[in-house]
All heavy atoms as an XYZ file, in Angstrom:
806
protein
N     -34.809      9.582      8.336
C     -33.948     10.405      7.516
C     -34.293     11.873      7.771
O     -35.449     12.231      7.913
C     -34.143     10.075      6.035
C     -33.262     10.915      5.143
S     -33.512     10.679      3.373
C     -34.919     11.738      3.115
N     -33.239     12.687      7.813
C     -33.432     14.133      7.899
C     -32.498     14.818      6.904
O     -31.430     14.292      6.574
C     -33.191     14.691      9.317
C     -31.760     14.398      9.793
C     -34.200     14.159     10.298
C     -31.388     15.095     11.087
N     -32.936     15.973      6.416
C     -32.090     16.772      5.535
C     -31.288     17.745      6.387
O     -31.827     18.380      7.298
C     -32.946     17.541      4.521
C     -33.527     16.640      3.452
O     -32.784     15.757      2.980
O     -34.710     16.802      3.098
N     -29.999     17.843      6.080
C     -29.122     18.767      6.809
C     -28.337     19.593      5.800
O     -28.412     19.348      4.591
C     -28.125     18.002      7.712
O     -27.134     17.382      6.883
C     -28.821     16.979      8.582
N     -27.550     20.518      6.297
C     -26.668     21.310      5.433
C     -25.616     20.445      4.751
O     -24.993     20.870      3.781
C     -25.954     22.396      6.247
C     -26.903     23.437      6.798
O     -28.003     23.603      6.241
O     -26.538     24.084      7.798
N     -25.418     19.230      5.260
C     -24.394     18.326      4.728
C     -25.021     17.090      4.095
O     -24.395     16.027      4.033
C     -23.401     17.947      5.831
C     -22.743     19.153      6.437
N     -21.842     19.928      5.752
C     -22.905     19.744      7.644
C     -21.449     20.934      6.527
N     -22.083     20.841      7.681
N     -26.233     17.213      3.635
C     -26.919     16.126      2.955
C     -27.916     15.420      3.850
O     -28.005     15.676      5.051
N     -28.663     14.521      3.215
C     -29.631     13.709      3.960
C     -28.879     12.674      4.779
O     -27.927     12.062      4.296
C     -30.585     13.024      2.989
N     -29.309     12.496      6.031
C     -28.638     11.541      6.916
C     -29.659     10.762      7.729
O     -30.824     11.146      7.831
C     -27.636     12.241      7.863
C     -28.343     13.253      8.753
C     -26.501     12.877      7.074
C     -27.465     13.841      9.828
N     -29.179      9.677      8.311
C     -29.992      8.836      9.186
C     -30.109      9.527     10.549
O     -29.104      9.728     11.250
C     -29.325      7.468      9.316
C     -30.130      6.479     10.124
O     -30.555      6.835     11.250
O     -30.322      5.348      9.638
N     -31.302      9.897     10.917
C     -31.530     10.633     12.162
C     -31.158      9.818     13.398
O     -30.623     10.366     14.372
C     -32.985     11.079     12.240
N     -31.431      8.527     13.376
C     -31.103      7.691     14.541
C     -29.593      7.598     14.745
O     -29.101      7.652     15.880
C     -31.698      6.286     14.371
C     -33.218      6.287     14.417
O     -33.797      7.208     15.048
O     -33.830      5.379     13.814
N     -28.867      7.447     13.644
C     -27.406      7.378     13.755
C     -26.860      8.710     14.244
O     -25.964      8.754     15.093
C     -26.766      6.968     12.403
C     -25.246      7.059     12.467
C     -27.196      5.560     12.014
N     -27.402      9.806     13.736
C     -26.962     11.119     14.203
C     -27.170     11.260     15.710
O     -26.265     11.716     16.424
C     -27.704     12.235     13.464
C     -27.374     13.660     13.933
C     -25.889     13.964     13.750
C     -28.242     14.664     13.203
N     -28.322     10.851     16.193
C     -28.595     10.948     17.631
C     -27.587     10.138     18.431
O     -27.081     10.591     19.473
C     -30.018     10.483     17.924
N     -27.256      8.957     17.951
C     -26.275      8.103     18.642
C     -24.893      8.745     18.611
O     -24.183      8.785     19.627
C     -26.251      6.709     17.993
C     -25.415      5.695     18.740
C     -24.063      5.447     18.087
O     -24.008      5.271     16.865
O     -23.062      5.420     18.820
N     -24.492      9.292     17.461
C     -23.179      9.921     17.342
C     -23.086     11.172     18.211
O     -22.022     11.458     18.781
C     -22.875     10.259     15.885
C     -22.588      9.063     14.969
C     -22.472      9.518     13.516
C     -21.334      8.321     15.395
N     -24.164     11.899     18.324
C     -24.151     13.093     19.164
C     -23.893     12.742     20.626
O     -23.375     13.557     21.377
C     -25.474     13.864     19.013
C     -25.583     14.564     17.673
C     -26.945     15.177     17.419
O     -27.971     14.680     17.889
N     -26.968     16.261     16.657
N     -24.217     11.519     21.015
C     -23.988     11.070     22.386
C     -22.614     10.414     22.581
O     -22.090     10.399     23.694
C     -25.078     10.056     22.800
C     -26.470     10.634     22.820
C     -26.596     11.774     23.826
O     -26.140     11.665     24.957
N     -27.185     12.870     23.404
N     -22.041      9.870     21.497
C     -20.872      9.018     21.698
C     -19.657      9.334     20.828
O     -18.625      8.688     20.980
C     -21.272      7.560     21.445
O     -21.622      7.378     20.075
N     -19.741     10.293     19.939
C     -18.640     10.541     19.014
C     -17.926     11.838     19.375
O     -18.543     12.900     19.418
C     -19.163     10.630     17.575
C     -18.086     10.630     16.523
C     -17.590      9.442     16.035
C     -17.572     11.819     16.030
C     -16.596      9.432     15.058
C     -16.584     11.822     15.062
C     -16.086     10.629     14.576
N     -16.638     11.741     19.623
C     -15.820     12.924     19.927
C     -15.159     13.380     18.629
O     -14.225     12.740     18.141
C     -14.776     12.598     20.984
N     -15.661     14.458     18.061
C     -15.110     14.941     16.793
C     -13.641     15.312     16.909
O     -12.908     15.275     15.920
C     -15.904     16.149     16.262
O     -15.869     17.194     17.231
C     -17.339     15.753     15.957
N     -13.181     15.629     18.102
C     -11.768     15.965     18.304
C     -10.852     14.800     17.945
O      -9.671     15.006     17.645
C     -11.525     16.408     19.741
O     -11.824     15.349     20.638
N     -11.380     13.584     17.960
C     -10.570     12.425     17.567
C     -10.145     12.521     16.105
O      -9.098     12.002     15.733
C     -11.329     11.120     17.815
C     -11.438     10.771     19.280
C     -11.950      9.365     19.494
O     -11.401      8.420     18.901
O     -12.918      9.225     20.253
N     -10.935     13.194     15.286
C     -10.541     13.394     13.892
C      -9.331     14.314     13.795
O      -8.428     14.085     12.986
C     -11.708     13.943     13.071
C     -12.866     12.984     12.857
C     -14.074     13.720     12.288
C     -12.461     11.841     11.932
N      -9.289     15.342     14.645
C      -8.127     16.231     14.665
C      -6.888     15.494     15.160
O      -5.785     15.692     14.636
C      -8.412     17.457     15.537
C      -9.536     18.366     15.046
C      -9.789     19.478     16.052
C      -9.237     18.913     13.675
N      -7.064     14.643     16.146
C      -5.953     13.827     16.637
C      -5.451     12.895     15.541
O      -4.239     12.694     15.388
C      -6.400     13.020     17.876
O      -6.850     13.936     18.880
C      -5.274     12.164     18.422
N      -6.379     12.352     14.759
C      -6.007     11.471     13.645
C      -5.196     12.232     12.605
O      -4.208     11.712     12.076
C      -7.255     10.873     13.006
N      -5.587     13.466     12.336
C      -4.838     14.292     11.376
C      -3.416     14.504     11.868
O      -2.449     14.354     11.110
C      -5.545     15.648     11.159
C      -6.873     15.445     10.437
C      -4.646     16.619     10.388
C      -7.775     16.663     10.451
N      -3.277     14.829     13.144
C      -1.947     15.046     13.722
C      -1.093     13.788     13.637
O       0.100     13.847     13.332
C      -2.073     15.517     15.164
C      -2.645     16.908     15.295
C      -2.962     17.287     16.728
O      -2.695     16.483     17.652
O      -3.487     18.391     16.924
N      -1.697     12.638     13.893
C      -0.951     11.375     13.832
C      -0.506     11.077     12.412
O       0.621     10.604     12.190
C      -1.811     10.239     14.376
N      -1.365     11.348     11.445
C      -0.999     11.114     10.044
C       0.122     12.061      9.630
O       1.075     11.659      8.964
C      -2.238     11.242      9.133
C      -3.153     10.036      9.349
C      -1.835     11.372      7.665
C      -4.504     10.137      8.681
N       0.017     13.323     10.034
C       1.075     14.279      9.716
C       2.402     13.880     10.355
O       3.459     14.003      9.741
C       0.671     15.686     10.150
C      -0.391     16.288      9.255
C      -0.908     17.628      9.756
O      -0.637     18.000     10.921
O      -1.603     18.301      8.969
N       2.359     13.384     11.576
C       3.581     12.943     12.253
C       4.205     11.760     11.532
O       5.422     11.668     11.409
C       3.280     12.583     13.701
N       3.369     10.871     11.022
C       3.910      9.698     10.336
C       4.517     10.062      8.985
O       5.373      9.349      8.475
C       2.839      8.610     10.167
O       1.882      8.978      9.191
N       4.097     11.201      8.422
C       4.702     11.647      7.168
C       6.194     11.927      7.369
O       6.991     11.693      6.477
C       3.990     12.895      6.638
C       2.613     12.611      6.082
C       1.864     13.873      5.677
O       2.404     14.994      5.822
O       0.715     13.738      5.224
N       6.550     12.412      8.539
C       7.950     12.665      8.844
C       8.766     11.387      8.905
O       9.973     11.402      8.649
N       8.120     10.294      9.240
C       8.802      8.994      9.315
C       8.902      8.331      7.952
O       9.572      7.309      7.801
C       8.053      8.065     10.273
C       7.906      8.568     11.687
C       9.086      8.362     12.550
N       9.352      6.940     12.756
C      10.508      6.480     13.198
N      11.474      7.284     13.484
N      10.683      5.185     13.354
N       8.239      8.898      6.948
C       8.206      8.305      5.611
C       9.614      8.158      5.033
O       9.953      7.119      4.484
C       7.341      9.184      4.695
C       6.983      8.557      3.381
C       5.855      7.554      3.519
O       5.194      7.461      4.534
N       5.650      6.779      2.485
N      10.438      9.196      5.159
C      11.807      9.137      4.624
C      12.622      8.078      5.355
O      13.403      7.358      4.739
C      12.480     10.505      4.709
C      11.923     11.497      3.724
C      12.628     12.832      3.824
C      11.982     13.819      2.862
N      12.604     15.136      2.949
N      12.444      8.010      6.677
C      13.158      6.992      7.458
C      12.759      5.607      6.987
O      13.616      4.743      6.773
C      12.836      7.154      8.951
C      13.418      6.068      9.799
C      14.666      6.033     10.338
C      12.791      4.845     10.173
N      14.847      4.860     11.038
C      13.704      4.106     10.949
C      11.533      4.286      9.928
C      13.420      2.856     11.481
C      11.251      3.039     10.468
C      12.178      2.336     11.228
N      11.456      5.374      6.827
C      10.963      4.072      6.401
C      11.495      3.715      5.015
O      11.938      2.590      4.780
C       9.437      4.046      6.419
C       8.767      2.724      6.039
C       9.206      1.597      6.978
C       7.255      2.877      6.067
N      11.469      4.665      4.106
C      11.970      4.419      2.760
C      13.452      4.044      2.793
O      13.884      3.076      2.166
C      11.769      5.642      1.870
C      12.193      5.381      0.428
C      12.162      6.644     -0.432
N      12.459      6.345     -1.809
C      13.648      6.003     -2.279
N      14.689      5.901     -1.459
N      13.825      5.746     -3.562
N      14.243      4.804      3.541
C      15.676      4.521      3.644
C      15.919      3.133      4.238
O      16.802      2.396      3.777
C      16.365      5.593      4.484
N      15.134      2.763      5.235
C      15.283      1.438      5.852
C      14.920      0.334      4.870
O      15.590     -0.704      4.811
C      14.426      1.327      7.111
S      15.075      2.266      8.506
N      13.862      0.531      4.109
C      13.461     -0.479      3.131
C      14.509     -0.632      2.029
O      14.782     -1.744      1.574
C      12.093     -0.142      2.532
C      10.906     -0.419      3.443
C       9.634      0.223      2.885
C      10.700     -1.912      3.628
N      15.118      0.471      1.616
C      16.193      0.404      0.618
C      17.374     -0.388      1.183
O      17.954     -1.252      0.517
C      16.613      1.818      0.166
C      17.906      1.781     -0.636
C      15.495      2.470     -0.647
N      17.723     -0.090      2.447
C      18.823     -0.819      3.101
C      18.491     -2.299      3.246
O      19.329     -3.173      2.992
C      19.093     -0.186      4.475
C      20.528      0.079      4.717
C      20.876      0.927      5.915
N      20.308      0.506      7.181
C      19.487      1.258      7.911
N      19.118      2.451      7.506
N      19.030      0.825      9.057
N      17.245     -2.596      3.638
C      16.819     -3.988      3.799
C      16.889     -4.720      2.465
O      17.332     -5.867      2.401
C      15.406     -4.054      4.380
C      14.881     -5.446      4.716
C      15.714     -6.080      5.831
C      13.413     -5.376      5.112
N      16.471     -4.055      1.396
C      16.550     -4.676      0.067
C      17.993     -4.997     -0.291
O      18.295     -6.088     -0.786
C      15.952     -3.767     -1.016
C      16.257     -4.268     -2.384
N      17.314     -3.777     -3.114
C      15.682     -5.235     -3.132
C      17.369     -4.426     -4.269
N      16.388     -5.312     -4.306
N      18.892     -4.055     -0.031
C      20.301     -4.294     -0.353
C      20.853     -5.482      0.434
O      21.566     -6.328     -0.123
C      21.122     -3.038     -0.074
N      20.490     -5.575      1.696
C      20.939     -6.706      2.516
C      20.369     -8.014      1.996
O      21.097     -9.016      1.844
C      20.518     -6.508      3.975
C      21.201     -5.397      4.706
S      20.408     -5.196      6.339
C      21.653     -4.290      7.201
N      19.075     -8.021      1.727
C      18.425     -9.242      1.241
C      18.947     -9.627     -0.130
O      19.177    -10.817     -0.401
C      16.906     -9.036      1.188
N      19.162     -8.662     -0.983
C      19.669     -8.939     -2.325
C      21.051     -9.573     -2.253
O      21.365    -10.500     -3.007
C      19.702     -7.639     -3.134
C      19.837     -7.865     -4.611
O      19.373     -8.865     -5.159
N      20.446     -6.904     -5.291
N      21.869     -9.101     -1.310
C      23.200     -9.673     -1.115
C      23.113    -11.114     -0.585
O      23.740    -12.019     -1.120
C      24.004     -8.795     -0.153
C      25.325     -9.369      0.234
N      26.383     -9.499     -0.640
C      25.767     -9.872      1.420
C      27.406    -10.051     -0.027
N      27.054    -10.282      1.239
N      22.293    -11.298      0.453
C      22.198    -12.627      1.073
C      21.472    -13.647      0.198
O      21.884    -14.795      0.111
C      21.470    -12.524      2.421
C      22.224    -11.832      3.549
C      21.313    -11.680      4.754
C      23.476    -12.599      3.905
N      20.405    -13.242     -0.426
C      19.548    -14.183     -1.146
C      19.971    -14.367     -2.595
O      19.983    -15.486     -3.104
C      18.073    -13.735     -1.048
C      17.622    -13.806      0.415
C      17.164    -14.585     -1.943
C      16.299    -13.144      0.715
N      20.341    -13.274     -3.247
C      20.658    -13.351     -4.677
C      22.148    -13.336     -4.971
O      22.550    -13.412     -6.129
C      19.988    -12.186     -5.431
C      18.492    -12.237     -5.321
O      17.892    -13.303     -5.292
N      17.870    -11.070     -5.251
N      22.965    -13.181     -3.932
C      24.411    -13.166     -4.137
C      24.916    -11.887     -4.778
O      26.025    -11.855     -5.313
N      24.128    -10.835     -4.728
C      24.554     -9.550     -5.286
C      25.714     -9.003     -4.461
O      25.874     -9.363     -3.288
C      23.385     -8.566     -5.276
N      26.519     -8.139     -5.057
C      27.610     -7.539     -4.278
C      27.060     -6.794     -3.065
O      25.965     -6.236     -3.110
C      28.249     -6.553     -5.267
C      27.852     -7.040     -6.623
C      26.503     -7.686     -6.441
N      27.848     -6.790     -1.998
C      27.417     -6.109     -0.784
C      27.354     -4.608     -1.050
O      28.335     -4.000     -1.449
C      28.376     -6.406      0.366
C      27.921     -5.813      1.672
C      28.805     -6.228      2.838
O      29.688     -7.048      2.699
N      28.552     -5.644      3.985
N      26.189     -4.026     -0.847
C      25.978     -2.607     -1.153
C      25.886     -1.750      0.099
O      26.030     -0.535      0.029
C      24.722     -2.437     -1.989
N      25.599     -2.360      1.246
C      25.514     -1.597      2.497
C      26.278     -2.327      3.582
O      26.416     -3.548      3.563
C      24.048     -1.388      2.968
C      23.268     -0.563      1.969
C      23.354     -2.695      3.247
N      26.781     -1.557      4.506
C      27.419     -2.123      5.690
C      26.786     -1.461      6.891
O      26.195     -0.391      6.791
C      28.942     -1.855      5.690
O      29.146     -0.448      5.636
C      29.621     -2.526      4.520
N      26.886     -2.107      7.992
C      26.311     -1.520      9.195
C      26.447     -2.450     10.366
O      26.886     -3.590     10.243
N      26.074     -1.944     11.490
C      26.167     -2.686     12.730
C      25.001     -3.634     12.937
O      25.139     -4.648     13.591
C      26.225     -1.700     13.908
C      27.415     -0.765     13.873
C      28.727     -1.493     14.113
O      28.771     -2.357     15.003
O      29.695     -1.193     13.398
N      23.836     -3.282     12.409
C      22.647     -4.074     12.707
C      22.529     -5.293     11.792
O      22.957     -5.284     10.642
C      21.384     -3.216     12.599
C      21.084     -2.751     11.191
C      20.018     -1.681     11.159
O      19.245     -1.553     12.109
O      19.979     -0.957     10.155
N      21.946     -6.325     12.360
C      21.671     -7.536     11.592
C      20.428     -7.310     10.740
O      19.568     -6.477     11.072
C      21.446     -8.713     12.540
N      20.318     -8.050      9.645
C      19.183     -7.907      8.752
C      17.863     -8.126      9.494
O      16.889     -7.410      9.282
C      19.305     -8.836      7.520
C      18.187     -8.531      6.510
C      19.351    -10.296      7.931
C      18.343     -9.240      5.178
N      17.859     -9.089     10.395
C      16.614     -9.378     11.113
C      16.234     -8.233     12.048
O      15.060     -7.968     12.255
C      16.701    -10.707     11.866
C      17.790    -10.768     12.894
C      19.059    -11.239     12.722
C      17.695    -10.318     14.244
N      19.771    -11.111     13.896
C      18.952    -10.550     14.851
C      16.684     -9.758     15.014
C      19.222    -10.242     16.168
C      16.952     -9.441     16.335
C      18.210     -9.684     16.898
N      17.244     -7.529     12.606
C      16.940     -6.385     13.461
C      16.287     -5.263     12.656
O      15.305     -4.666     13.091
C      18.211     -5.858     14.134
C      18.737     -6.766     15.222
C      20.078     -6.284     15.736
O      20.951     -5.893     14.963
N      20.228     -6.315     17.057
N      16.842     -5.002     11.468
C      16.270     -3.982     10.605
C      14.861     -4.366     10.182
O      13.948     -3.541     10.201
C      17.164     -3.750      9.378
C      16.696     -2.690      8.393
C      16.536     -1.336      9.082
C      17.660     -2.602      7.220
N      14.669     -5.636      9.835
C      13.340     -6.111      9.435
C      12.343     -5.946     10.577
O      11.196     -5.532     10.356
C      13.405     -7.564      8.988
N      12.764     -6.237     11.802
C      11.874     -6.066     12.958
C      11.531     -4.604     13.191
O      10.383     -4.270     13.501
C      12.492     -6.683     14.210
C      12.427     -8.189     14.224
C      13.011     -8.797     15.502
O      13.613     -8.053     16.320
O      12.869    -10.016     15.675
N      12.518     -3.714     13.048
C      12.255     -2.273     13.205
C      11.227     -1.799     12.175
O      10.307     -1.054     12.509
C      13.543     -1.469     13.020
C      14.475     -1.482     14.184
C      15.705     -0.621     13.919
O      15.546      0.545     13.481
O      16.814     -1.117     14.133
N      11.412     -2.215     10.942
C      10.480     -1.840      9.881
C       9.104     -2.419     10.178
O       8.085     -1.732     10.052
C      10.996     -2.313      8.503
C      12.257     -1.535      8.125
C       9.917     -2.156      7.435
C      12.997     -2.106      6.920
N       9.054     -3.674     10.584
C       7.786     -4.318     10.914
C       7.060     -3.603     12.038
O       5.841     -3.404     11.971
N       7.804     -3.185     13.069
C       7.195     -2.454     14.180
C       6.606     -1.124     13.709
O       5.506     -0.736     14.110
C       8.217     -2.199     15.296
C       8.602     -3.471     16.050
O       7.900     -4.496     15.898
O       9.614     -3.423     16.783
N       7.359     -0.432     12.863
C       6.871      0.846     12.332
C       5.604      0.631     11.503
O       4.625      1.372     11.636
C       7.961      1.501     11.459
C       7.543      2.790     10.810
C       7.453      3.976     11.762
O       7.983      3.905     12.881
O       6.841      4.989     11.374
N       5.606     -0.383     10.660
C       4.430     -0.665      9.836
C       3.237     -1.098     10.683
O       2.104     -0.706     10.401
C       4.760     -1.718      8.777
C       5.741     -1.256      7.697
C       6.141     -2.431      6.813
C       5.167     -0.118      6.872
N       3.495     -1.880     11.728
C       2.411     -2.283     12.637
C       1.781     -1.065     13.309
O       0.560     -0.969     13.423
C       2.923     -3.252     13.702
C       3.210     -4.637     13.162
O       2.767     -4.954     12.038
O       3.896     -5.404     13.874
N       2.625     -0.129     13.743
C       2.114      1.081     14.392
C       1.290      1.908     13.408
O       0.215      2.415     13.757
C       3.268      1.910     14.949
N       1.766      2.022     12.178
C       1.014      2.770     11.164
C      -0.305      2.084     10.845
O      -1.333      2.746     10.673
C       1.825      2.896      9.879
C       2.941      3.874      9.980
C       3.696      3.948      8.676
N       4.796      4.863      8.793
C       5.199      5.643      7.828
N       4.599      5.612      6.660
N       6.212      6.454      7.992
N      -0.272      0.776     10.760
C      -1.491      0.019     10.467
C      -2.517      0.225     11.573
O      -3.700      0.443     11.298
C      -1.160     -1.478     10.298
O      -0.248     -1.620      9.200
C      -2.392     -2.301     10.034
N      -2.073      0.166     12.825
C      -2.988      0.373     13.944
C      -3.571      1.781     13.918
O      -4.767      1.970     14.142
C      -2.264      0.117     15.270
N      -2.728      2.767     13.616
C      -3.198      4.142     13.549
C      -4.226      4.305     12.433
O      -5.285      4.906     12.623
C      -2.025      5.099     13.328
C      -2.464      6.539     13.320
O      -3.218      6.978     14.177
N      -2.011      7.280     12.328
N      -3.929      3.755     11.257
C      -4.869      3.874     10.140
C      -6.154      3.098     10.400
O      -7.232      3.528      9.976
C      -4.205      3.429      8.843
C      -3.145      4.389      8.303
C      -2.463      3.794      7.077
C      -3.737      5.752      7.990
N      -6.070      1.980     11.107
C      -7.277      1.218     11.446
C      -8.171      2.054     12.354
O      -9.395      2.053     12.196
C      -6.911     -0.106     12.115
N      -7.557      2.781     13.292
C      -8.327      3.643     14.185
C      -9.010      4.765     13.388
O     -10.191      5.052     13.580
C      -7.421      4.234     15.267
C      -8.103      5.216     16.157
N      -9.042      4.843     17.088
C      -8.007      6.565     16.238
C      -9.495      5.920     17.706
N      -8.879      6.971     17.202
N      -8.263      5.378     12.480
C      -8.829      6.439     11.639
C      -9.964      5.879     10.791
O     -11.018      6.496     10.651
C      -7.742      7.087     10.761
C      -8.345      8.071      9.768
C      -6.689      7.782     11.628
N      -9.757      4.702     10.255
C     -10.788      4.066      9.429
C     -12.071      3.837     10.222
O     -13.177      4.075      9.720
C     -10.262      2.740      8.876
O     -11.233      2.124      8.080
N     -11.943      3.408     11.465
C     -13.127      3.192     12.308
C     -13.864      4.505     12.571
O     -15.096      4.540     12.565
C     -12.730      2.522     13.626
C     -12.375      1.066     13.480
C     -11.937      0.458     14.796
C     -11.479     -0.968     14.591
N     -10.939     -1.561     15.809
N     -13.112      5.571     12.798
C     -13.741      6.878     13.003
C     -14.539      7.292     11.770
O     -15.698      7.701     11.859
C     -12.683      7.948     13.285
C     -11.988      7.937     14.627
C     -10.865      8.980     14.640
C     -12.976      8.209     15.742
N     -13.899      7.174     10.622
C     -14.538      7.567      9.367
C     -15.745      6.680      9.080
O     -16.800      7.166      8.661
C     -13.510      7.537      8.218
C     -14.174      7.725      6.871
C     -12.435      8.598      8.446
N     -15.596      5.381      9.326
C     -16.713      4.451      9.100
C     -17.926      4.804      9.952
O     -19.068      4.665      9.514
C     -16.294      3.006      9.380
C     -15.386      2.435      8.306
O     -15.269      3.056      7.222
O     -14.786      1.372      8.554
N     -17.669      5.251     11.174
C     -18.807      5.632     12.043
C     -19.593      6.784     11.418
O     -20.809      6.810     11.459
C     -18.309      6.016     13.435
C     -17.861      4.803     14.242
C     -17.617      5.129     15.680
N     -18.878      5.473     16.357
C     -18.904      6.104     17.515
N     -17.795      6.458     18.124
N     -20.068      6.394     18.084
N     -18.889      7.725     10.821
C     -19.584      8.837     10.168
C     -20.255      8.384      8.870
O     -21.280      8.924      8.478
C     -18.611      9.990      9.908
C     -18.091     10.672     11.173
C     -16.994     11.668     10.843
C     -19.229     11.340     11.928
N     -19.690      7.365      8.230
C     -20.295      6.808      7.037
C     -21.654      6.162      7.334
O     -22.500      6.028      6.445
N     -21.865      5.799      8.590
C     -23.143      5.195      8.988
C     -24.290      6.208      8.955
O     -25.459      5.829      9.086
C     -23.029      4.587     10.387
C     -22.109      3.406     10.449
C     -21.875      2.935     11.882
O     -22.398      3.485     12.839
N     -21.077      1.891     12.018
N     -23.978      7.464      8.749
C     -25.023      8.476      8.644
C     -25.808      8.359      7.334
O     -26.866      8.983      7.188
C     -24.411      9.889      8.734
C     -23.945     10.294     10.127
C     -23.062     11.528     10.053
C     -25.142     10.533     11.045
N     -25.326      7.542      6.429
C     -26.041      7.353      5.156
C     -27.480      6.920      5.449
O     -27.709      5.951      6.184
C     -25.336      6.296      4.326
C     -26.012      6.043      3.011
C     -25.335      4.916      2.272
N     -25.772      4.986      0.880
C     -25.093      4.498     -0.114
N     -23.947      3.887      0.114
N     -25.540      4.599     -1.331
N     -28.448      7.601      4.856
C     -29.837      7.247      5.133
C     -30.211      5.914      4.490
O     -29.676      5.551      3.444
C     -30.634      8.390      4.510
C     -29.743      8.992      3.490
C     -28.334      8.751      3.964
N     -31.076      5.176      5.148
C     -31.582      3.922      4.592
C     -32.667      4.234      3.570
O     -33.467      5.127      3.763
C     -32.164      3.026      5.694
C     -31.090      2.552      6.661
O     -29.967      2.326      6.251
N     -31.433      2.449      7.930
N     -32.676      3.444      2.548
C     -33.774      3.548      1.607
C     -33.457      4.368      0.455
O     -33.901      4.687     -0.481
């Protein structure tokens, strides 16, 4: 354990991170999260449309949306977007977890 300006940390983990951790990846993660914020409105609109389609087909509600795409196509588009976001967040989580390993033992 060593004391630093940012708290006590595990010296061995710090040495390993100094050799293998690119802090610039955190900036890239920020950019990716900011970019996905722009897709938030698109995702919300798609989910609203998907709900209207499903509500019509499954619950017999009046048809509230019309369009060219099939419900399954819209569901796949939404699923792809969510998969991409999940992968991006998993990568960010791994980066953050690596820094969390600096917690001193004991």
